[in-house]
Residue, then its C-alpha position, 0 to 999 in steps of 0.5 A: m500500500g502506498r503512502n497517503h500523499d493527501l495526509d502528508a500534504r495536510f501535515w505540511d500545510g499545518v506546519a507551513e507558517g511555523y516552518a516559514k518563521k523557523p531560523v536556519s539551524d546551521l546558518a554557516a553550513y547553509e551559506r556554504k551550501l548556497a555558495i556551492t549551488k550558486s557556483f553552478l549557475s549561469p544567468t541563462d539557466v532554467v532551474l528546478d527546486v524540488g520540495c521548495g517549501t516556502g521558497s527560501l532556496a528558490l529566492e536565493l537562486a532567482p537572481h543568478a538564473s533565468e528562470v526558477h521552477a519551485l515545486d512542493f505538494s503543500r498548498e500552504m507552503i506554495e502560497i507562502g512562497k508566492s507571497k515572499a516572492r511578491d514582497q521581494g519583487v522577484h518575478n522569475i520564479m514559477f511555483h507548482q503545487s504537486t509531487l515531482e512524480g505527479s506533475d505534468a508541467f515538466s519535460r525530459g531535458q528541460f532543466d540546466g540544474i535541479c536542487a533538492y534541499n531537505i526532501l530526499h529523506l521524505v519521498e516515498d521512492r528515493p531511487a525513482t525520484l532520483e531517476l526522474i530528476h536525472t530525466y528532467l536534466k539536460p545533458g551536462g546539467f547539475f544536481v545538488s542535494s542536501t539530505a538528512v542521513l539519520a542512520e549516521s547518528a547513534i540516536p535511535f531515530r526510527p522508533i522516535l520518528a515512528a512514535m511522532r508519526f503515530f501522534g501526527k507530529a512528524p511526516p514519514v522519514g526515510i532512515f539511511r546512511a550517506r553511502q546508500l544515498l551516494r550509491e542511489i545517485e550513482d545508480a540513477g546515472f549521475v557522474d562527478i558525484a562529490t560530497p563537499d565539506v560544508g561543516a555540517k553535522k554528520t547527519v546531513g548529506f550534501v551532494t553535488a553531481k552531474k548528468p553525463s554530457 
């Protein structure tokens, strides 16, 4: 039986306002990730931000790209993102409310780059999502991901998160190691896979890769 995506979306709708106000937990590491991500960008690039949340990353990338598509299945997250873009006078972000798998807005080889911050540990089928990201990239396009790799911690996250999920306090979260994520990215067809040191905790997997030219 597959996951109830409507239930998952309602969870994120319910926390969207608080999520938007929550400060970045490790600002120094986040800024290093941003700098690396922006270094891949050219002014003519069309970029996709998968799991965009309230649009923070998309807004950071927008001045450095021609067009940014921001995707999230939470209606409230998307509405907050649109509001932030309007308030900041940013006009080159297109927001889409959908899952990546359920969207018909994108086509094969459409994007110069795809970013997936804080999302791959939340998707139902990570290998399938990675394969779809690979499909949507142009040859030579870049992929950047920052993902929770909670199996790297000594804390027993699996039972903790299961209990939180039971009481409606957490979404479904995948528990896996960094090496598994890297293997899945490679299996999806990516090359030049790297794990730049951004000074983040060991439970954060920051990865850059490219689709072969």
